[in-house]
C-alpha positions, 0 to 999 in steps of 0.5 A: 255609302261608299260614295260618301266614304270616297268623298271623305277619303279624298278630303282626308288625303288633302288634309293630311298632306297639307298638315304633314308639309305645313306642321312637319316640313315634309317634302313631297319632292325632296331637294337632293342635298344630302348634307343639308337633309341629314342636318335637318333631320338631326335638328329634329328627328322626331318632326321628321319621323312624324311627317314621314309616318303621317304621309304613309298613312296618306298612302294607305288612305289612297289604297282605301280610296281606290277600293271605295271608288271601285265599290261605288262606281265600277258597275257603270264601267268594270274595265275602267274600275279595274284600271284605277283600282290597280293604278291607284292601288299600286300608286299607294303601295309602292309609296309605302314600300318606299317610305320604309327606306326613306325612314332609314335616313333617321339612322343615317343622319345619326351615324352622319353627325358622329362621323369623322369627316373621312366617314361622312362622304359614304354616308352622304352618298347613301342619303343621296341614293335614298332621296333619288330613290324617293323622288323616282318612286313619287314620279312613277306613282304619279304616273300611276295616279294620273292614269287612275284619276283619268279612268274614274274621271272618264266614268264621271264624264260619260255617265250621269252619276252623283257627279256633274259631268263638268267635274268629270270633264275637269278631271280628264283635263287635269289629269292629262296635264298633270300626267304629261307635266310629269313625263316631261319633268322626268325627261327634263328636270328643269321643266316643271311648268306644266307639272305644277300646273297640273298639280294645281288643277289636280288639287282643285279637282279632288277638293271639289270632287270630294266635297260633292261626293260627301255633301252633294245631291243624289239623283234618283237613278244612274242613267248612261248619257 
């Protein structure tokens, strides 16, 4: 049961994030343009609120996914199970916590639109600080994401579970590339090529993995390779 739940949650995360981005314009990594961001929020505050609420829901789903994967596969390797439970669970929770502050941009945007020119600068600086915090939290969360993804990918690659070994190895490669790309981007913000490549590979990996866990065939027994 937890195998199918995990597959469903993988796909749900992708669907919710794509919907929040395409329908409500949520930016995974925000542009550090406080005046432009505040203006955009004021043009449609409901759109901003709904997009952010959807992403908060996605973060809670990430926590649920970490738990369901642990219940489904930790028997193969308890240490790796604990590792992905802690890292991916923490990833989701710190994102939820940060989004509370990010939603504060609604109040900042309203004050900014009514403020005099002299009062706009401190509000703009406040918005910039919130945007920087959002991006920084996201970067840290994605390092945790890479570690967690690597942990359960190793389990899939080493053990003959319900997931083909090839998918596990693909996850290992994708998570390593994504993790290295994230670290490089934090050191050099203009160097996003490896991170973007890793992100694409991760997206493909989770789509395939989620589909297989939900709809793939089940072996009679789980035997270590």
